[in-house]
N, C-alpha and C positions, 0 to 999 in steps of 0.2 A: 173739225180735226179731231186726232188723236189728243189724249191729255199727256202732257210732259212727264218726265220722271218725279219733279218736284211735285205734281198734283196727287202723285200715286204715293209718295211716300210723306210721312208724317215728321214732325220733329228731329231732327237727330238722323235720317236717313231710314225709321224705323218704318213696317208697314203701318197705313193708318186706319185699318179696320180691326173691328173686334176679332179677339183671339189670335190676333198674329196674322191677320188676312191683308192680303192687298185690296183696297178697294179699286176698282177700276172703272170710272162714270161710261155708260152706255154711249155709243155715239149716234143712238137713234130717239127719237122724242118718245115721251111715255105713250104705252101703248100700241107701239109699233114695231114689229119682229122683224128680224132678217137673219143672215146666216152669221152676221158678226155679234148680234145677241146671242145666238147658241153657242159660238167662240167665248163669249164672257161668260155665260151659265156654266160652261165646262171648266174653265176656269175657275169659276167660285165655287164648286160642287160642294155643298153644305153638309156637315156632321149632322149626324141624329140629335135632335134634343133628349135632353133628360128628362126620362119618364116614358121615353118611347118604347116599345116594345123592340127588344134584340132580334131582327128577322132570322127566322132557322135557315142553316146552310150545312152543306156537307162538303167537306174538301179533304184532298190527301194529305197525310199528314206523316212527319219524320219518324211518328212512334208506330210505325209499322200498318194500322188500320185507319181507315178515312175517321176524320173527327165529323161528328154533327155536334152542334151546339142543342138540341132539344135532348139529345143521349147524355150530355154532361152532367156530371154530380152537381147537385144543389150549392154549391161554393161559389162566391164570389170571381169572375174573371176578368183579368186585363187581357185586353185584345188589340194588339197593337198592328197598324196597318204602317208599312215603309216601301219605298221604290226597289231596292233590291239589296241584296246580299254583298257585301265587301266594298261597299261604297262608304266613304269616310263619314257622313253623318248616320248613315245608318248603322255602321257598326257600331259607332259611340253609344246611338240609342239603345242597340241589342244589349252591347256589354254593361250598360247602367242598368237593364232589367237584368242581366244577368246576377253582377255584382250584388242586387239587392234580393235577390232570388229568395236568400233563405228567411229574410224579412217578412217579404212578401208571403211566403208559405206559412209562416208564424203567423201570420194574420189570416190563414184559411184561404187564401187567394190564388187561384191557379194564375198562368202565364201562356199567351199563345204569341207567335207573330206571324204575320200573314205579308207576303210578297207573291209577286207574279212568277219568281224563279221556280226550278227544278226541284224535284226531291232530292236530286244529286247534287244540286249545288247548295239546296240549305244543309245537307249534311255535310258537307265540306265547311260550310261557315260555321256551322254547331261545332264541328271539330278542332277547327282553326283556334276558336274564343272560348272553347269549354264552353258552351251554352249550355245551361242546365234545363231549359226547357224546351219543348216541341215547336217546330215552324211549320205552316200550312202553305200548300201551293196554290194560289188563285191565278193559274194560267190566262185566263180571260177577264181577268179583271172584275167578273160577275158579282162576286161578294162585295169586293171594293166598292163598287158602286151602288150597290144595296144600302152601304155603311156609310155612304157620302165621302168615302176616301178615295177619289179621285182628283185629279188636277187638269193639267194641260193636256189636251187633247185625248182627256180620258186615262192618262195613265196613272198609276196607283200613287197616291202621295201619301204624307205622314199624318195620319190621325189617330189617337189612341183611346179606348173606350174601356169604362169600369163597368162591367154589366153585374148585376144585382144576381143572388142566388133565385128571384121571380122573373128572372132572363129579360128585366128592364134596363134601359140605361140609367146607371146611377152617377154615371160623370163621363165628359166627353173633353180631349183634348187635342186642339188643330193648331200646332205650331209647325209648319211646315219645313223651316229651315234650321231648327232647335232639335236636336235626337235627345238629349238628357235632358230637357225640359218635361219630357211626357212623362220619367219615371216620379219628378217630383210633383208633377200635377196630381198623377194618382197618388201618391202616398199621402197627399194634401186631403184628397177627397175620403181615402179610407179614414183620415185621422179627423174628418170633420163630424160634429154632432149628430 
């Protein structure tokens, strides 16, 4: 049978897995695969580990010209993946990064947001919330998949990376239901020795 909600939740109704993830036991015996296992693997996409090379990509940007990671200046970059513009948690997350943009730039860090929304929708989102950073359009979730930032049915989820000047993952934060925690995690990573 399938696990009950209490099995999937830890103490106090919090996710029971590492980094704010829900851990759903597989209904299949170890070593046996099925479509159900694929569903759980899709649900549980894992972010890239710290130290891994950041995959290169090129995406349309609200800056006008397409953004290519390998052509970006050698500054640290906060790259945050989020499900969509104008949703409550995504808006809180983007606004948190917007409010701290001056502090992040003072530390020499660039910020970019990525979702599957169109550039037109991104422009409206940036204008409404006065976001000082650019947004990238990942219409087919290709880049989100490269970065382990997909959730249920392959739809983009909320994962944030600090990419170092060497283009390696310096920090990753995967808290799918807490937008503002992503900024706190990136600031903590930047202040760590």
